[in-house]
C-alpha positions as CSV (number, residue, x, y, z in Angstrom):
1,X,-53.5,159.5,-52.4
2,X,-53.3,162.9,-54.2
3,X,-50.1,164.8,-54.8
4,X,-48.9,167.6,-56.9
5,X,-47.4,166.7,-60.4
6,X,-44.5,167.9,-62.1
7,X,-45.3,169.1,-65.7
8,X,-43.3,166.1,-67.0
9,X,-45.9,163.8,-64.9
10,X,-48.7,165.7,-66.3
11,X,-47.2,165.3,-69.9
12,X,-46.6,161.6,-69.6
13,X,-50.3,161.0,-68.1
14,X,-51.6,162.9,-71.3
15,X,-49.6,161.0,-73.7
16,X,-50.5,157.7,-72.0
17,X,-54.3,158.4,-71.8
18,X,-54.6,160.2,-75.4
19,X,-52.6,157.1,-76.9
20,X,-55.5,154.9,-74.9
21,X,-58.3,157.1,-76.6
22,X,-56.9,156.8,-80.0
23,X,-56.7,153.1,-79.8
24,X,-60.5,153.0,-78.5
25,X,-61.5,154.6,-81.7
26,X,-59.0,152.6,-84.1
27,X,-60.3,149.3,-82.6
28,X,-64.1,149.9,-82.8
29,X,-64.3,148.6,-86.5
30,X,-62.5,145.5,-85.6
31,X,-63.6,144.7,-82.2
32,X,-66.4,147.0,-81.0
33,X,-66.1,148.0,-77.6
34,X,-63.8,145.4,-76.4
35,X,-60.7,147.8,-75.9
36,X,-63.1,150.4,-74.6
37,X,-64.4,147.8,-71.9
38,X,-60.7,146.4,-71.1
39,X,-59.7,150.0,-70.1
40,X,-62.4,150.8,-68.1
41,X,-62.9,150.8,-64.3
42,X,-65.2,148.4,-62.7
43,X,-67.0,151.4,-61.3
44,X,-67.3,153.1,-64.8
45,X,-70.2,155.1,-65.7
46,X,-70.8,156.7,-69.0
47,X,-73.4,158.9,-70.9
48,X,-72.9,158.4,-74.5
49,X,-75.0,160.8,-76.9
50,X,-78.6,160.0,-77.7
51,X,-79.4,158.2,-74.4
52,X,-81.5,159.6,-71.7
53,X,-79.4,158.9,-68.6
54,X,-75.8,157.6,-67.7
55,X,-75.0,153.7,-67.9
56,X,-72.9,151.4,-65.9
57,X,-70.1,149.2,-67.1
58,X,-72.3,146.2,-67.2
59,X,-74.8,148.1,-69.9
60,X,-71.7,148.9,-71.9
61,X,-70.9,145.1,-72.1
62,X,-74.4,144.3,-73.1
63,X,-74.3,147.1,-76.0
64,X,-71.0,145.4,-77.1
65,X,-73.0,142.4,-77.9
66,X,-75.2,144.3,-80.3
67,X,-72.4,145.6,-82.6
68,X,-71.5,144.5,-86.0
69,X,-68.0,143.4,-86.0
70,X,-66.1,144.1,-88.3
71,X,-67.8,147.5,-89.5
72,X,-66.9,150.3,-91.6
73,X,-67.1,153.3,-89.2
74,X,-64.5,156.0,-89.7
75,X,-63.8,158.7,-87.2
76,X,-61.0,161.3,-86.7
77,X,-60.1,162.4,-83.3
78,X,-59.0,166.0,-82.4
79,X,-57.5,166.8,-79.0
80,X,-58.9,169.8,-77.1
81,X,-57.6,169.9,-73.4
82,X,-56.5,167.9,-70.5
83,X,-56.5,168.4,-66.6
84,X,-55.0,166.3,-63.9
85,X,-55.0,166.2,-60.3
86,X,-53.3,163.4,-58.5
87,X,-54.3,160.0,-59.7
88,X,-57.1,161.6,-61.7
89,X,-57.5,163.0,-65.1
90,X,-60.0,164.3,-67.5
91,X,-59.3,164.5,-71.2
92,X,-61.4,166.5,-73.7
93,X,-61.6,166.1,-77.4
94,X,-63.9,166.1,-80.4
95,X,-64.6,163.6,-83.0
96,X,-65.8,163.7,-86.5
97,X,-67.5,160.6,-87.9
98,X,-67.6,160.5,-91.9
99,X,-68.6,156.7,-92.1
100,X,-71.3,154.8,-90.2
101,X,-70.8,151.3,-89.1
102,X,-72.9,150.2,-91.7
103,X,-70.9,152.0,-94.6
104,X,-73.0,154.9,-95.2
105,X,-72.0,158.5,-95.4
106,X,-72.4,160.8,-92.4
107,X,-71.0,164.2,-91.3
108,X,-71.3,163.9,-87.4
109,X,-69.2,165.8,-84.9
110,X,-69.0,165.1,-81.1
111,X,-67.5,166.5,-78.0
112,X,-66.1,163.9,-75.6
113,X,-64.9,164.3,-72.0
114,X,-63.4,161.0,-70.2
115,X,-62.5,160.8,-66.7
116,X,-59.5,158.5,-66.1
117,X,-58.2,157.4,-62.8
118,X,-54.7,155.5,-62.0
119,X,-55.2,152.1,-60.5
120,X,-53.3,150.4,-57.7
121,X,-51.1,148.7,-60.4
122,X,-50.3,152.2,-61.9
123,X,-52.4,151.6,-65.0
124,X,-54.9,154.5,-66.4
125,X,-58.6,153.4,-66.4
126,X,-61.6,155.0,-67.5
127,X,-64.0,156.0,-64.8
128,X,-66.6,158.2,-66.5
129,X,-67.4,159.3,-70.0
130,X,-69.8,161.8,-71.5
131,X,-70.2,162.5,-75.1
132,X,-72.6,165.0,-76.8
133,X,-73.4,165.7,-80.5
134,X,-72.0,169.0,-81.6
135,X,-74.8,171.4,-82.6
136,X,-74.0,174.3,-84.8
């Protein structure tokens, strides 16, 4: 059920979701996509950079089995914007990857948009994701 939010409710949702986003990337070198999957809706569909079409959560779980854990990936996240309506929110940010999972140096930047929804227990779950390689 959608309702108008106070600024306090929007700020609280943004803080919760941004903290989850930060933890997703912090956890990747240690646990791969486990935290990402745990915080995704069963109805999740995502479109990572470099693949031809969106994929459901089942494919994300398969991809998790292909990730070397632990690994050396290093990324920084930079918040861009946030929008919310009712129990749905979209967060926009960009990342800068300087070390690939295999330890090799890189200079990759990505634009990310993640759609989050509040479930019946009041927890925020990722419903949709889209990332693209930043091209100068």
